[in-house]
N, C-alpha and C positions, 0 to 999 in steps of 0.2 A: 370382507369385513376388517382384515387387519388393516387395507388401506385407508378407511375411513377416518379414522385418528392422527394418522399423517396429515390428510387434509387438514384437519382442523388444525396442527399445528402450524400447516405454513399459513392459515388466515392469521394466525395469532401472530407469528413473525410479520406479517403483512402491516397489522394494526401498531405493533411495538415499532418497526422502520419507520413509519408515517408518525407516529407520537415522535420520535427521537428529532426525526429531519424538524419537526414541528416548533419545537422547543425545547428540549431537554439540553444540556450541554454534552453530556459524554455519550461515547460508542462502547456501551456496556453488553461484555460477552457473555453474559446469563441470560440476556435476553432474545435470545437465538441459538437453532438447533445446529450441532455439530456437525460434520458429515459420517461421523463413526455413529450418531444417532439413527441418520437415514440410508446405514448400510442397508442394501437388499431393495431400495425401492429408489430405483435410478430416476425414475420419469418426476417423483417428488423431489428428488435430491436436486435434479436439475432447476424444476418451479423454482426452489429457494436462492439459487444461485442469480436464476434471472431476475427474482423480486428484489435482490440485493442490487443489482446492478440499475434496475428501474428507479429506485428511491435513490440510491444514492447519487448517480448520475443522472439526474432527472434532467437538468439542465441542457443535456447532449443528447439523450434519447428519446426517440418518439415513441419505439413500441419494440418489441421481442416477439416475432409470430415465426411459424414454420421453419424453425432452425434459423432464423435471420434476424440480426440487430441492424434495426431502424434508426438513423440519426435526424435529429430536426434540419442538418443542413441538407438531407436528401440522399445521402449516400447509405450503404450498407453494406454488414459482413457476415460471413457465416460464422453461428455460434458455434458450432460441433461439428467438425469434418470427417468425425467418423474415425479418423486412425487411430492404432495403437502406435505410441512414441515412446523411445528410450531418452535418457536423459537431455543427452546433447539435443536430439531433435524438440525436445521442450521447451529448450531453451532459443533454439536458433528458429524454429518453424512452428510456435504452437497457435493453437485457434483462440478463443476467446473463454471456450469452456476449461482450455489447458491451464489456464491463469489460477483456476481452483484446483488443480490438481493436490500441491501440497497442504495441509493444512497448518495453519499458523500456529506456533507453540507460544500457548497461553500462559506459560509458567515459568519459572527461574532454571527450571534443570536444562541443560546446554544440551544434555545427551538426548533429548526431542526434538533437538533443532532440525528443520528441514529448510529447504531452497523456495518457502511460500514468499509470491512477490518477486521475486527473481525472474518468473517465469511471465513476461509481458507480448501481449499481442498488439504489435505496433503500430498496427492500422486503427484498432482501439483506441487508444491515448492520442493518436492524431487527429481520428474523428471528434474527441473529446476537446483536446486543447488545442491544438493546432497544429498543420501541418510543414510548417517551417518555424523558424528561429523566430523571424517578424511576427508570423501571426500569434505566436503565443507570447512574444512582449506586447502587443495591442491589451494582453487582458492583465498583466502584470501589474500589480501596485507593491509599493512600500510600506513596512511593519516597523514599529519599533522593537527592537527585542530585547528584552530584559532589560527595561529603562531605567532601572534604580541602581542597577550594578553594573551592566554590560551598556547599555543603549546603541546600540547598534542597528544600522539602518538596513534592511534585508528585503528582497523584492520575491513574492511568489505570486504566480497566479490566482486571480478571486474566481475562476470558474469552479462550481460544484462546490463552495463551500469552503476551498483550501485556506485563503487568506485568513478566513473568520476563524476556523478551526487553529491557526497557528495562533492567532494573537491571544486565543484562550490559553493554550500551552505558554504564551512567554508568559501570560499574567499569574499562571500556576507557578512556573519555575522561578519568578521574579521575587519570588518569597522564601528563595532558597539560596541565601547568598555564599553559604557553606558549599556551592558546587559552581562557585564560579569560574574556578580552573578550566572544567568542562564545557562553559555555556560560553568564555569569549573567543573572540578570534575564531568565527562563525567561517567554515571551511568553503562552503559552496549552498548557493539555492540554485537560480537559474544558469544554467550552463549549456547552449546546444552544442552536444557531442557526442561520439561514439564511448562504448566502454570501453576502457585499456583491454588491448589483446582481441578484440572481438571488432564485427559489425553489426552491432546491437545498439540503436541509440539509449544514452543512459536516462535515465528516468529524471535526471537533472534537466534534460532536454524542454520538459513539458511545466515547469517552474513548480512542480508537487513535492520537492522533497528539501533537505536541509543537513548538512553536515555540520558537528558540532566540531570541539577542538582539537584537530589532526593529532596534537601534541599528546592527546590522553586515548588515540586512540587505536586501534589495530584494524587491520584490514590482510583479508587472507593472502594475494597476492605480493604484499610487501613481506610477508612472515616466511612466505615458500619463494620468495624471490622468482618466481613463476608465474605463468597465466593458465598453467595446465590444469582443467575443471575436474581432471579425474584424479588428480593427487590429494593422498589423504593430509589433513592439517590437524596438528593439536589446536584445540579451541584457545582462545586469547580473548581477555576481556578486564579493561580496568573501569569502565562505566557502571554508577551505582545504579542497582536496578531501580529503586524508588523513582528514578529521574526518567527511567525506561518507561514506566508502569504512567505517569502523567502524559507522555505521549500517544500510548495508547488509549486511555480514555479517552484523547479525541479524535482517534482516528487513523493514527498515524502507526506504520508496522515499524519494527526495526531490525537493521541488518544484522544487529549481534546476535539476531534467532535464526541465522540463517548456516547453514553449513560451511558454505563459503562466506565466512563472517566480513563484516563491514561497520565496525561497530559507534564509527561516526554519523552513519547515514539514518535517516528516519525519512520515511516515504506515505504520503496520506494514500491509504488503500483501506478504506473505512468496510467495505464487501469484505477484506479477509480479516480483519480485527476483530470482528464483533461475532 
């Protein structure tokens, strides 16, 4: 008897997600269930996760069944390898389900920060956005960034609505010239490269990220002068939270909400910000 309401909740989620993709501008966190709300219902929780992937990455995903994600390019990957992993293993060898391991902090309270979105299954992103720099570049488009007071051209992928979503972010931020110092000299969008100190591809490799002004940002590796993931670092940030909320409204997570913070970094991950 307890499972039936959860099934109903999943159906509501599907309707809300499809409605959002069909015409709504924002990715509202209030429309979807959190992992805590589904605790104790592992099957249903996975159904919610799979539903989000199917909705937000429908340009690339054909179906998810029998613990596999099937892509429209004919390739497939395992959804859940059933392995229990420590933090290092989550970063270095995650399956697709591991990308949901951490809950993204939807509040201003930095004490609730996790490393949500730092867990990336590289095969998933390659199947969605491209297996090489050349493949990703084929889908890059140029957009005008805050044209009224910055007017910088930046390149991001058009796949899965990334460019369209960033255009909406730009239009919203363009109404806030008081934030100009944070939004000028955008540090990076597409750049096929490894994350410093690791063998993991950066999310910049897929054209789904933007780094705002480095001069007013904090990055954990800079602040500790190290690449040691186990080292505890005092949180630092100077980016206005209201600026962050605009990015989140359109499906971007903020690196400033990571334990290993990267406050210049915004990354299109609508399945986590909702």
